[in-house]
N, C-alpha and C positions, 0 to 999 in steps of 0.2 A: 557275637560284637558289636557294640552300634557304634557307628563311622557316622561322626558327626557332619553335615553338608554346610552346617557356619563359616564361611570365610569372612575374612578383615574386611569390607568393601574402600578401596582405595580411592580417594581424590586426589587423580593428578592437577600438580602447581599446574600448570602449561598444558594449553590445548594442541598443542603445534604448528598454527602463524603466528602470521611477522605483525607486531607491535604497532607496523604501519604499511601503506602499501607504496608511500616515495615520501621524499623530504618536506611535499609542503604540510602533507596530511601533518604528517611528527611531530613537526616546527606549531602543530594549529593546537595537539595537542599538548607540549609540555604546557602552550604561553598559561592555558589555561589551568594546567592539575598544577606547576610550582607556583599561578598566583590566588590560586584557590590558597595552596598552602601557607601562602604568607595569609591571605584575608585571616583565615583560621586559628594561626601559628597558637594562640591564646586563649584556646580552647581546648586545653584538654580532651573531652570530650565527641572532638570530630578527627574522622578520617577519613585521608580524600586520597585515593588513589587512581593510578593510570596505567592503566590494559594489566590489571588483574581478576584471576576467576571469580563472579560471584555464584557456590553455590546454593541453592535457595530452598533444597527435599534436602532432609538428612534418608540417607539409606536410594536411597535420585541422584548418583554425579553422572546423568547426561542432562542429566536438566541444569545446564548451566549457561553461562556467558560474559563473556571480559569484555565490560564497555570502555570506552576511548578512556572516561575520567566517570568517576562514581563519591558520593558525598557521604557519607554516616553518621548524622547528628546522633547522638546517644552510644559511641562507640570514642576508647579508648586510641590512643592516637598507637604508631607503634606498629613493627612489620607482621610480616600475614605471608604466607606461603599460601592461599587463596583467600576468601570472604566464607565461612560458611556460617549462613545466617546462624543454624539452634549450637552456633556455637558462640552466637554472638548475642544470647537475648534474645533470639528470631527476629532482628528488627531490619528490615531491607533498607537498602542504599534508599534515598529520597528525593535523592537528585541525581542528576545521568547525562551527562553530553556521548557526541558520538559526531565525528565530521568523517563526512564522505572520504570518500575518490571516488578516481573510476571505472576501481574495478568493484566496490558496491553494485551488489546488484536486486533484483524489485525485491525478488524474497526471502534476502536473507534479513532487507530492512521491512520488511513484514511478517518475518518470524519475529526482531527485534522487539517490534511495537509489541505484537505482543508475548514475551514473557513478559515484559518492561508493567504491561498496564493488566498483566492478567495477578502479578509480585510484585504489586503493592510502591512501584513508584510514582511521587508526588510528583515531581516535573522533569519534563523528558527537553531534551536540546540536541537539536541535531544543524548541525550549518555544515554547506557545502562551500569551501574554496574557493572552487575553479568558477563556481556561478555566482558566489557575493546570498548564497540564500539563507533564510536560518529560517529553522522552525520551532514552535516550542509549542508543550502541551499540558496542559495542569489535570490535575485531578480535580474528576466535581462528577458527584455521584454516586462516584466509585466507580468511575472508566476516566482514564487522559484521555481530553479532548483543547482538538488544535487552538489556540491563543490566536486573534483575529490581527494582532498586527503588533507584528516584536519589532520595530523601530522605535526606542524607546520604552519598552518593558522592562521593568523594574522583574526582578524574581523575587516571591518569594518569602522562601526560605533563605538566600545568600546577600539580598536585596544587590545585589549587581543591575548593573543597565546596560542593557544592548544597547548600540546607534550605530549601524545600515550609514554610510557611504556609500555614494553607489561601488567605492571602487573597490569596499574593504568593511569589515566588518569592525569595532571598536567599544572594548566591553568596561565598565567606569565601576570602580569599590562605592561601598556608599557614600563615604568618604571625599568623592570626586576624582579619586589619580585614577590614573589611566589604568590599565591590564600591559606590564613589559614586559620584553625578551629579554635575558640570558643577559645579550649586550647591549641595549640599553640601560638598564639599572647597572649597570656597571659603568657606561658614561656616567649616568646621573652622580653615579659613587665619586668617579672622579672630578666629576666638575663643584660637590657639592666640599670637593677634600683642596682642590685649586681656591675655593675661592677663600676657607679659612686656611690656608699658608701664606694667601694674600693680606685677608686679616688679622691676621700676623705680625706678621713681615713690618707693614702698616702702623699695628700700635711697637712695635721696636725700634722704627724710626720714629715716629713719637713719641715716648722717653728716653730718647738716644740726646736730640733736642732741648727733651727739659732740662739735665743731667747739665746739658754746655750753659742751660743758664744759671746752675746752682737750681733747683729744683728736684726735689726727690720722687720720681711718679709711683715710688711704689708707700710714701708715710701718706698714712691717713687724715694726717691733721692740715 
């Protein structure tokens, strides 16, 4: 009797590691991921993910990494347990963001760089919110190469612009709008709603005055 030694290869959805080491790192991951979702919402062929395992090679479940944020052009939006590249037309993530924390080790960051460099990432951005340092790397002549000056730099793929002040990093959409937190977006929405309500009230008061004068504000003549 012949016994088959072939077994189904498993690609776990989790590596057992936390998404973030602290609230500051988590806040930056969410800020970048959610604002990129909004920026790219109208393009059905761009997939944005945060802390999702990327398996680069079929049959090799140990060749994997979970970027803080990754963007893949040419792949549809939708839920995934992991990003298995061979099931995605073999398209590698083009843009990667990593947010550093005190727990990041030099050896770990070298490993990540080597992975992204080997498996085809085009743009790789690393931000340390504790030191307010931003590094960017672009693929040139086959390898990821450091960008000399990141203040004012614009991502070739995303069109977003990075601005460094002494206090923090600001990121701007191609139309000039700043990346905002969920709280800031809610505040903007509330302000816009209040302005709309105030305009409606002013219009109603004007209409009442016109009616008092015997003028029909709804008349087209």
